mmCIF file as gemmi writes it, N, C-alpha and C atoms, coordinates in Angstrom:
data_model
loop_
_atom_site.group_PDB
_atom_site.id
_atom_site.type_symbol
_atom_site.label_atom_id
_atom_site.label_alt_id
_atom_site.label_comp_id
_atom_site.label_asym_id
_atom_site.label_entity_id
_atom_site.label_seq_id
_atom_site.pdbx_PDB_ins_code
_atom_site.Cartn_x
_atom_site.Cartn_y
_atom_site.Cartn_z
_atom_site.occupancy
_atom_site.B_iso_or_equiv
_atom_site.pdbx_formal_charge
_atom_site.auth_seq_id
_atom_site.auth_asym_id
_atom_site.pdbx_PDB_model_num
ATOM 1 N N . MET Axp A 1 ? 95.715 92.382 75.765 1 0 ? 1 A 1
ATOM 2 C CA . MET Axp A 1 ? 96.621 91.855 76.748 1 0 ? 1 A 1
ATOM 3 C C . MET Axp A 1 ? 96.556 92.762 77.985 1 0 ? 1 A 1
ATOM 4 N N . GLU Axp A 2 ? 96.45 92.128 79.119 1 0 ? 2 A 1
ATOM 5 C CA . GLU Axp A 2 ? 96.348 92.86 80.38 1 0 ? 2 A 1
ATOM 6 C C . GLU Axp A 2 ? 97.427 92.36 81.332 1 0 ? 2 A 1
ATOM 7 N N . THR Axp A 3 ? 98.13 93.297 81.958 1 0 ? 3 A 1
ATOM 8 C CA . THR Axp A 3 ? 99.166 92.936 82.917 1 0 ? 3 A 1
ATOM 9 C C . THR Axp A 3 ? 98.736 93.404 84.296 1 0 ? 3 A 1
ATOM 10 N N . SER Axp A 4 ? 98.883 92.535 85.273 1 0 ? 4 A 1
ATOM 11 C CA . SER Axp A 4 ? 98.583 92.907 86.652 1 0 ? 4 A 1
ATOM 12 C C . SER Axp A 4 ? 99.809 92.646 87.514 1 0 ? 4 A 1
ATOM 13 N N . ARG Axp A 5 ? 99.907 93.397 88.605 1 0 ? 5 A 1
ATOM 14 C CA . ARG Axp A 5 ? 101.047 93.276 89.506 1 0 ? 5 A 1
ATOM 15 C C . ARG Axp A 5 ? 100.545 93.096 90.926 1 0 ? 5 A 1
ATOM 16 N N . LYS Axp A 6 ? 101.261 92.255 91.675 1 0 ? 6 A 1
ATOM 17 C CA . LYS Axp A 6 ? 100.996 92.182 93.104 1 0 ? 6 A 1
ATOM 18 C C . LYS Axp A 6 ? 102.314 92.003 93.83 1 0 ? 6 A 1
ATOM 19 N N . LEU Axp A 7 ? 102.354 92.536 95.025 1 0 ? 7 A 1
ATOM 20 C CA . LEU Axp A 7 ? 103.528 92.474 95.882 1 0 ? 7 A 1
ATOM 21 C C . LEU Axp A 7 ? 103.13 91.677 97.112 1 0 ? 7 A 1
ATOM 22 N N . ILE Axp A 8 ? 103.88 90.63 97.395 1 0 ? 8 A 1
ATOM 23 C CA . ILE Axp A 8 ? 103.591 89.801 98.564 1 0 ? 8 A 1
ATOM 24 C C . ILE Axp A 8 ? 104.688 90.023 99.589 1 0 ? 8 A 1
ATOM 25 N N . LEU Axp A 9 ? 104.307 90.539 100.752 1 0 ? 9 A 1
ATOM 26 C CA . LEU Axp A 9 ? 105.232 90.754 101.859 1 0 ? 9 A 1
ATOM 27 C C . LEU Axp A 9 ? 105.002 89.647 102.876 1 0 ? 9 A 1
ATOM 28 N N . THR Axp A 10 ? 106.055 88.974 103.288 1 0 ? 10 A 1
ATOM 29 C CA . THR Axp A 10 ? 105.943 87.876 104.233 1 0 ? 10 A 1
ATOM 30 C C . THR Axp A 10 ? 106.534 88.304 105.568 1 0 ? 10 A 1
ATOM 31 N N . PHE Axp A 11 ? 105.739 88.111 106.619 1 0 ? 11 A 1
ATOM 32 C CA . PHE Axp A 11 ? 106.142 88.472 107.979 1 0 ? 11 A 1
ATOM 33 C C . PHE Axp A 11 ? 106.118 87.24 108.867 1 0 ? 11 A 1
ATOM 34 N N . ALA Axp A 12 ? 107.104 87.134 109.751 1 0 ? 12 A 1
ATOM 35 C CA . ALA Axp A 12 ? 107.109 86.07 110.75 1 0 ? 12 A 1
ATOM 36 C C . ALA Axp A 12 ? 106.147 86.453 111.863 1 0 ? 12 A 1
ATOM 37 N N . GLN Axp A 13 ? 105.557 85.421 112.449 1 0 ? 13 A 1
ATOM 38 C CA . GLN Axp A 13 ? 104.711 85.591 113.624 1 0 ? 13 A 1
ATOM 39 C C . GLN Axp A 13 ? 105.241 84.606 114.666 1 0 ? 13 A 1
ATOM 40 N N . GLY Axp A 14 ? 106.289 85.015 115.356 1 0 ? 14 A 1
ATOM 41 C CA . GLY Axp A 14 ? 106.954 84.105 116.271 1 0 ? 14 A 1
ATOM 42 C C . GLY Axp A 14 ? 107.877 83.19 115.486 1 0 ? 14 A 1
ATOM 43 N N . GLU Axp A 15 ? 108.262 82.079 116.091 1 0 ? 15 A 1
ATOM 44 C CA . GLU Axp A 15 ? 109.232 81.178 115.46 1 0 ? 15 A 1
ATOM 45 C C . GLU Axp A 15 ? 108.622 80.259 114.407 1 0 ? 15 A 1
ATOM 46 N N . ASP Axp A 16 ? 107.367 79.856 114.586 1 0 ? 16 A 1
ATOM 47 C CA . ASP Axp A 16 ? 106.799 78.809 113.742 1 0 ? 16 A 1
ATOM 48 C C . ASP Axp A 16 ? 105.752 79.261 112.74 1 0 ? 16 A 1
ATOM 49 N N . ASN Axp A 17 ? 105.349 80.505 112.795 1 0 ? 17 A 1
ATOM 50 C CA . ASN Axp A 17 ? 104.262 80.959 111.93 1 0 ? 17 A 1
ATOM 51 C C . ASN Axp A 17 ? 104.7 82.132 111.068 1 0 ? 17 A 1
ATOM 52 N N . GLN Axp A 18 ? 103.989 82.283 109.953 1 0 ? 18 A 1
ATOM 53 C CA . GLN Axp A 18 ? 104.199 83.458 109.114 1 0 ? 18 A 1
ATOM 54 C C . GLN Axp A 18 ? 102.886 83.841 108.463 1 0 ? 18 A 1
ATOM 55 N N . ASP Axp A 19 ? 102.842 85.077 107.953 1 0 ? 19 A 1
ATOM 56 C CA . ASP Axp A 19 ? 101.645 85.595 107.311 1 0 ? 19 A 1
ATOM 57 C C . ASP Axp A 19 ? 102.071 86.41 106.109 1 0 ? 19 A 1
ATOM 58 N N . ASN Axp A 20 ? 101.282 86.343 105.049 1 0 ? 20 A 1
ATOM 59 C CA . ASN Axp A 20 ? 101.541 87.124 103.846 1 0 ? 20 A 1
ATOM 60 C C . ASN Axp A 20 ? 100.57 88.285 103.758 1 0 ? 20 A 1
ATOM 61 N N . LEU Axp A 21 ? 101.094 89.43 103.425 1 0 ? 21 A 1
ATOM 62 C CA . LEU Axp A 21 ? 100.292 90.62 103.155 1 0 ? 21 A 1
ATOM 63 C C . LEU Axp A 21 ? 100.436 90.887 101.661 1 0 ? 21 A 1
ATOM 64 N N . THR Axp A 22 ? 99.323 90.847 100.922 1 0 ? 22 A 1
ATOM 65 C CA . THR Axp A 22 ? 99.359 91.005 99.472 1 0 ? 22 A 1
ATOM 66 C C . THR Axp A 22 ? 98.812 92.369 99.084 1 0 ? 22 A 1
ATOM 67 N N . LEU Axp A 23 ? 99.594 93.085 98.304 1 0 ? 23 A 1
ATOM 68 C CA . LEU Axp A 23 ? 99.232 94.419 97.819 1 0 ? 23 A 1
ATOM 69 C C . LEU Axp A 23 ? 99.14 94.37 96.301 1 0 ? 23 A 1
ATOM 70 N N . TYR Axp A 24 ? 98.003 94.794 95.769 1 0 ? 24 A 1
ATOM 71 C CA . TYR Axp A 24 ? 97.757 94.709 94.325 1 0 ? 24 A 1
ATOM 72 C C . TYR Axp A 24 ? 98.062 96.025 93.631 1 0 ? 24 A 1
ATOM 73 N N . ASP Axp A 25 ? 98.495 95.923 92.378 1 0 ? 25 A 1
ATOM 74 C CA . ASP Axp A 25 ? 98.725 97.065 91.497 1 0 ? 25 A 1
ATOM 75 C C . ASP Axp A 25 ? 99.682 98.102 92.088 1 0 ? 25 A 1
ATOM 76 N N . TYR Axp A 26 ? 100.812 97.611 92.608 1 0 ? 26 A 1
ATOM 77 C CA . TYR Axp A 26 ? 101.834 98.527 93.109 1 0 ? 26 A 1
ATOM 78 C C . TYR Axp A 26 ? 102.415 99.308 91.933 1 0 ? 26 A 1
ATOM 79 N N . LYS Axp A 27 ? 103.054 100.438 92.216 1 0 ? 27 A 1
ATOM 80 C CA . LYS Axp A 27 ? 103.604 101.26 91.139 1 0 ? 27 A 1
ATOM 81 C C . LYS Axp A 27 ? 104.749 100.525 90.444 1 0 ? 27 A 1
ATOM 82 N N . GLU Axp A 28 ? 104.837 100.688 89.142 1 0 ? 28 A 1
ATOM 83 C CA . GLU Axp A 28 ? 105.798 99.939 88.327 1 0 ? 28 A 1
ATOM 84 C C . GLU Axp A 28 ? 107.25 100.198 88.706 1 0 ? 28 A 1
ATOM 85 N N . ASP Axp A 29 ? 107.556 101.402 89.133 1 0 ? 29 A 1
ATOM 86 C CA . ASP Axp A 29 ? 108.948 101.75 89.426 1 0 ? 29 A 1
ATOM 87 C C . ASP Axp A 29 ? 109.314 101.578 90.902 1 0 ? 29 A 1
ATOM 88 N N . LEU Axp A 30 ? 108.559 100.777 91.62 1 0 ? 30 A 1
ATOM 89 C CA . LEU Axp A 30 ? 108.829 100.509 93.028 1 0 ? 30 A 1
ATOM 90 C C . LEU Axp A 30 ? 110.199 99.846 93.172 1 0 ? 30 A 1
ATOM 91 N N . THR Axp A 31 ? 111.039 100.392 94.039 1 0 ? 31 A 1
ATOM 92 C CA . THR Axp A 31 ? 112.4 99.87 94.198 1 0 ? 31 A 1
ATOM 93 C C . THR Axp A 31 ? 112.467 98.867 95.35 1 0 ? 31 A 1
ATOM 94 N N . ASP Axp A 32 ? 113.523 98.065 95.333 1 0 ? 32 A 1
ATOM 95 C CA . ASP Axp A 32 ? 113.756 97.135 96.441 1 0 ? 32 A 1
ATOM 96 C C . ASP Axp A 32 ? 113.89 97.886 97.76 1 0 ? 32 A 1
ATOM 97 N N . GLU Axp A 33 ? 114.541 99.022 97.708 1 0 ? 33 A 1
ATOM 98 C CA . GLU Axp A 33 ? 114.726 99.849 98.902 1 0 ? 33 A 1
ATOM 99 C C . GLU Axp A 33 ? 113.385 100.322 99.464 1 0 ? 33 A 1
ATOM 100 N N . GLU Axp A 34 ? 112.479 100.74 98.588 1 0 ? 34 A 1
ATOM 101 C CA . GLU Axp A 34 ? 111.145 101.17 99.03 1 0 ? 34 A 1
ATOM 102 C C . GLU Axp A 34 ? 110.364 100.003 99.642 1 0 ? 34 A 1
ATOM 103 N N . ILE Axp A 35 ? 110.509 98.83 99.058 1 0 ? 35 A 1
ATOM 104 C CA . ILE Axp A 35 ? 109.839 97.645 99.612 1 0 ? 35 A 1
ATOM 105 C C . ILE Axp A 35 ? 110.385 97.342 100.998 1 0 ? 35 A 1
ATOM 106 N N . GLN Axp A 36 ? 111.709 97.38 101.151 1 0 ? 36 A 1
ATOM 107 C CA . GLN Axp A 36 ? 112.338 97.129 102.446 1 0 ? 36 A 1
ATOM 108 C C . GLN Axp A 36 ? 111.841 98.133 103.489 1 0 ? 36 A 1
ATOM 109 N N . THR Axp A 37 ? 111.853 99.403 103.127 1 0 ? 37 A 1
ATOM 110 C CA . THR Axp A 37 ? 111.415 100.458 104.036 1 0 ? 37 A 1
ATOM 111 C C . THR Axp A 37 ? 109.95 100.291 104.419 1 0 ? 37 A 1
ATOM 112 N N . SER Axp A 38 ? 109.113 99.941 103.436 1 0 ? 38 A 1
ATOM 113 C CA . SER Axp A 38 ? 107.68 99.752 103.702 1 0 ? 38 A 1
ATOM 114 C C . SER Axp A 38 ? 107.434 98.565 104.617 1 0 ? 38 A 1
ATOM 115 N N . GLY Axp A 39 ? 108.12 97.45 104.358 1 0 ? 39 A 1
ATOM 116 C CA . GLY Axp A 39 ? 107.968 96.278 105.218 1 0 ? 39 A 1
ATOM 117 C C . GLY Axp A 39 ? 108.38 96.564 106.647 1 0 ? 39 A 1
ATOM 118 N N . GLU Axp A 40 ? 109.484 97.274 106.806 1 0 ? 40 A 1
ATOM 119 C CA . GLU Axp A 40 ? 109.947 97.643 108.142 1 0 ? 40 A 1
ATOM 120 C C . GLU Axp A 40 ? 108.977 98.593 108.83 1 0 ? 40 A 1
ATOM 121 N N . ALA Axp A 41 ? 108.372 99.511 108.073 1 0 ? 41 A 1
ATOM 122 C CA . ALA Axp A 41 ? 107.39 100.442 108.643 1 0 ? 41 A 1
ATOM 123 C C . ALA Axp A 41 ? 106.148 99.692 109.115 1 0 ? 41 A 1
ATOM 124 N N . ILE Axp A 42 ? 105.687 98.723 108.332 1 0 ? 42 A 1
ATOM 125 C CA . ILE Axp A 42 ? 104.534 97.914 108.726 1 0 ? 42 A 1
ATOM 126 C C . ILE Axp A 42 ? 104.854 97.158 110.004 1 0 ? 42 A 1
ATOM 127 N N . LEU Axp A 43 ? 106.046 96.591 110.065 1 0 ? 43 A 1
ATOM 128 C CA . LEU Axp A 43 ? 106.464 95.843 111.248 1 0 ? 43 A 1
ATOM 129 C C . LEU Axp A 43 ? 106.522 96.746 112.475 1 0 ? 43 A 1
ATOM 130 N N . SER Axp A 44 ? 107.143 97.902 112.357 1 0 ? 44 A 1
ATOM 131 C CA . SER Axp A 44 ? 107.297 98.792 113.512 1 0 ? 44 A 1
ATOM 132 C C . SER Axp A 44 ? 105.985 99.441 113.941 1 0 ? 44 A 1
ATOM 133 N N . ALA Axp A 45 ? 105.037 99.587 113.014 1 0 ? 45 A 1
ATOM 134 C CA . ALA Axp A 45 ? 103.732 100.164 113.367 1 0 ? 45 A 1
ATOM 135 C C . ALA Axp A 45 ? 102.929 99.22 114.259 1 0 ? 45 A 1
ATOM 136 N N . ASP Axp A 46 ? 103.22 97.92 114.182 1 0 ? 46 A 1
ATOM 137 C CA . ASP Axp A 46 ? 102.586 96.914 115.035 1 0 ? 46 A 1
ATOM 138 C C . ASP Axp A 46 ? 101.051 96.999 114.971 1 0 ? 46 A 1
ATOM 139 N N . ILE Axp A 47 ? 100.521 97.056 113.742 1 0 ? 47 A 1
ATOM 140 C CA . ILE Axp A 47 ? 99.065 97.202 113.583 1 0 ? 47 A 1
ATOM 141 C C . ILE Axp A 47 ? 98.372 95.942 113.092 1 0 ? 47 A 1
ATOM 142 N N . PHE Axp A 48 ? 99.146 94.907 112.756 1 0 ? 48 A 1
ATOM 143 C CA . PHE Axp A 48 ? 98.553 93.654 112.291 1 0 ? 48 A 1
ATOM 144 C C . PHE Axp A 48 ? 98.849 92.537 113.278 1 0 ? 48 A 1
ATOM 145 N N . ALA Axp A 49 ? 97.836 91.731 113.561 1 0 ? 49 A 1
ATOM 146 C CA . ALA Axp A 49 ? 98.007 90.558 114.42 1 0 ? 49 A 1
ATOM 147 C C . ALA Axp A 49 ? 97.026 89.478 113.972 1 0 ? 49 A 1
ATOM 148 N N . PRO Axp A 50 ? 97.234 88.922 112.772 1 0 ? 50 A 1
ATOM 149 C CA . PRO Axp A 50 ? 96.339 87.87 112.29 1 0 ? 50 A 1
ATOM 150 C C . PRO Axp A 50 ? 96.305 86.697 113.265 1 0 ? 50 A 1
ATOM 151 N N . ASN Axp A 51 ? 95.106 86.227 113.547 1 0 ? 51 A 1
ATOM 152 C CA . ASN Axp A 51 ? 94.912 85.123 114.496 1 0 ? 51 A 1
ATOM 153 C C . ASN Axp A 51 ? 95.51 85.426 115.861 1 0 ? 51 A 1
ATOM 154 N N . GLY Axp A 52 ? 95.553 86.714 116.225 1 0 ? 52 A 1
ATOM 155 C CA . GLY Axp A 52 ? 96.044 87.12 117.535 1 0 ? 52 A 1
ATOM 156 C C . GLY Axp A 52 ? 97.553 87.088 117.686 1 0 ? 52 A 1
ATOM 157 N N . LYS Axp A 53 ? 98.291 86.904 116.58 1 0 ? 53 A 1
ATOM 158 C CA . LYS Axp A 53 ? 99.751 86.829 116.65 1 0 ? 53 A 1
ATOM 159 C C . LYS Axp A 53 ? 100.373 87.994 115.885 1 0 ? 53 A 1
ATOM 160 N N . ALA Axp A 54 ? 101.097 88.829 116.595 1 0 ? 54 A 1
ATOM 161 C CA . ALA Axp A 54 ? 101.719 90.01 115.984 1 0 ? 54 A 1
ATOM 162 C C . ALA Axp A 54 ? 102.869 89.612 115.064 1 0 ? 54 A 1
ATOM 163 N N . TYR Axp A 55 ? 103.164 90.476 114.112 1 0 ? 55 A 1
ATOM 164 C CA . TYR Axp A 55 ? 104.325 90.279 113.253 1 0 ? 55 A 1
ATOM 165 C C . TYR Axp A 55 ? 105.593 90.51 114.084 1 0 ? 55 A 1
ATOM 166 N N . THR Axp A 56 ? 106.568 89.634 113.924 1 0 ? 56 A 1
ATOM 167 C CA . THR Axp A 56 ? 107.815 89.743 114.689 1 0 ? 56 A 1
ATOM 168 C C . THR Axp A 56 ? 109.033 90.022 113.817 1 0 ? 56 A 1
ATOM 169 N N . ALA Axp A 57 ? 108.926 89.812 112.511 1 0 ? 57 A 1
ATOM 170 C CA . ALA Axp A 57 ? 110.038 90.092 111.601 1 0 ? 57 A 1
ATOM 171 C C . ALA Axp A 57 ? 109.514 90.201 110.175 1 0 ? 57 A 1
ATOM 172 N N . PHE Axp A 58 ? 110.157 91.038 109.389 1 0 ? 58 A 1
ATOM 173 C CA . PHE Axp A 58 ? 109.874 91.143 107.959 1 0 ? 58 A 1
ATOM 174 C C . PHE Axp A 58 ? 110.83 90.178 107.282 1 0 ? 58 A 1
ATOM 175 N N . LYS Axp A 59 ? 110.29 89.108 106.684 1 0 ? 59 A 1
ATOM 176 C CA . LYS Axp A 59 ? 111.124 88.02 106.173 1 0 ? 59 A 1
ATOM 177 C C . LYS Axp A 59 ? 111.517 88.163 104.71 1 0 ? 59 A 1
ATOM 178 N N . GLU Axp A 60 ? 110.541 88.473 103.838 1 0 ? 60 A 1
ATOM 179 C CA . GLU Axp A 60 ? 110.835 88.523 102.41 1 0 ? 60 A 1
ATOM 180 C C . GLU Axp A 60 ? 109.707 89.208 101.66 1 0 ? 60 A 1
ATOM 181 N N . ALA Axp A 61 ? 109.993 89.502 100.392 1 0 ? 61 A 1
ATOM 182 C CA . ALA Axp A 61 ? 108.992 90.117 99.522 1 0 ? 61 A 1
ATOM 183 C C . ALA Axp A 61 ? 109.13 89.529 98.124 1 0 ? 61 A 1
ATOM 184 N N . HIS Axp A 62 ? 107.994 89.434 97.436 1 0 ? 62 A 1
ATOM 185 C CA . HIS Axp A 62 ? 107.975 88.915 96.065 1 0 ? 62 A 1
ATOM 186 C C . HIS Axp A 62 ? 107.108 89.816 95.198 1 0 ? 62 A 1
ATOM 187 N N . ARG Axp A 63 ? 107.649 90.175 94.038 1 0 ? 63 A 1
ATOM 188 C CA . ARG Axp A 63 ? 106.851 90.868 93.028 1 0 ? 63 A 1
ATOM 189 C C . ARG Axp A 63 ? 106.314 89.792 92.08 1 0 ? 63 A 1
ATOM 190 N N . ILE Axp A 64 ? 105.014 89.806 91.848 1 0 ? 64 A 1
ATOM 191 C CA . ILE Axp A 64 ? 104.393 88.871 90.916 1 0 ? 64 A 1
ATOM 192 C C . ILE Axp A 64 ? 103.776 89.702 89.789 1 0 ? 64 A 1
ATOM 193 N N . VAL Axp A 65 ? 104.213 89.444 88.555 1 0 ? 65 A 1
ATOM 194 C CA . VAL Axp A 65 ? 103.666 90.136 87.384 1 0 ? 65 A 1
ATOM 195 C C . VAL Axp A 65 ? 103.011 89.078 86.507 1 0 ? 65 A 1
ATOM 196 N N . THR Axp A 66 ? 101.743 89.307 86.192 1 0 ? 66 A 1
ATOM 197 C CA . THR Axp A 66 ? 100.973 88.351 85.391 1 0 ? 66 A 1
ATOM 198 C C . THR Axp A 66 ? 100.474 89.049 84.14 1 0 ? 66 A 1
ATOM 199 N N . THR Axp A 67 ? 100.633 88.394 83.009 1 0 ? 67 A 1
ATOM 200 C CA . THR Axp A 67 ? 100.096 88.905 81.745 1 0 ? 67 A 1
ATOM 201 C C . THR Axp A 67 ? 99.003 87.974 81.279 1 0 ? 67 A 1
ATOM 202 N N . ASP Axp A 68 ? 97.833 88.537 81.056 1 0 ? 68 A 1
ATOM 203 C CA . ASP Axp A 68 ? 96.674 87.769 80.597 1 0 ? 68 A 1
ATOM 204 C C . ASP Axp A 68 ? 96.443 88.12 79.137 1 0 ? 68 A 1
ATOM 205 N N . THR Axp A 69 ? 96.571 87.121 78.288 1 0 ? 69 A 1
ATOM 206 C CA . THR Axp A 69 ? 96.367 87.308 76.852 1 0 ? 69 A 1
ATOM 207 C C . THR Axp A 69 ? 95.189 86.448 76.409 1 0 ? 69 A 1
ATOM 208 N N . THR Axp A 70 ? 94.223 87.078 75.791 1 0 ? 70 A 1
ATOM 209 C CA . THR Axp A 70 ? 93.049 86.357 75.311 1 0 ? 70 A 1
ATOM 210 C C . THR Axp A 70 ? 93.387 85.618 74.018 1 0 ? 70 A 1
ATOM 211 N N . VAL Axp A 71 ? 92.991 84.394 73.954 1 0 ? 71 A 1
ATOM 212 C CA . VAL Axp A 71 ? 93.17 83.597 72.738 1 0 ? 71 A 1
ATOM 213 C C . VAL Axp A 71 ? 91.889 83.724 71.93 1 0 ? 71 A 1
ATOM 214 N N . VAL Axp A 72 ? 92.022 84.172 70.695 1 0 ? 72 A 1
ATOM 215 C CA . VAL Axp A 72 ? 90.862 84.332 69.825 1 0 ? 72 A 1
ATOM 216 C C . VAL Axp A 72 ? 90.618 83.005 69.112 1 0 ? 72 A 1
ATOM 217 N N . LEU Axp A 73 ? 89.478 82.438 69.364 1 0 ? 73 A 1
ATOM 218 C CA . LEU Axp A 73 ? 89.112 81.154 68.747 1 0 ? 73 A 1
ATOM 219 C C . LEU Axp A 73 ? 88.279 81.394 67.497 1 0 ? 73 A 1
ATOM 220 N N . GLU Axp A 74 ? 88.559 80.631 66.488 1 0 ? 74 A 1
ATOM 221 C CA . GLU Axp A 74 ? 87.779 80.742 65.257 1 0 ? 74 A 1
ATOM 222 C C . GLU Axp A 74 ? 86.552 79.851 65.341 1 0 ? 74 A 1
ATOM 223 N N . ASP Axp A 75 ? 85.487 80.343 64.779 1 0 ? 75 A 1
ATOM 224 C CA . ASP Axp A 75 ? 84.228 79.548 64.771 1 0 ? 75 A 1
ATOM 225 C C . ASP Axp A 75 ? 84.264 78.476 63.751 1 0 ? 75 A 1
């Protein structure tokens, strides 16, 4: 059994657009406060502008945890 984690940060790009930044294998004990602080730091650094549109607000974040279990088939 294998478990993987990803964190999806969603940023607004003006009024009508948004962009997701996906981070894989974040640390297990990551707190909501750390996520908030990180999203705000990314926003204030102003280093991303997908399709020429800068991030204007940190909207939300989602933790996705997936467990992959192999099914053993009998011959």
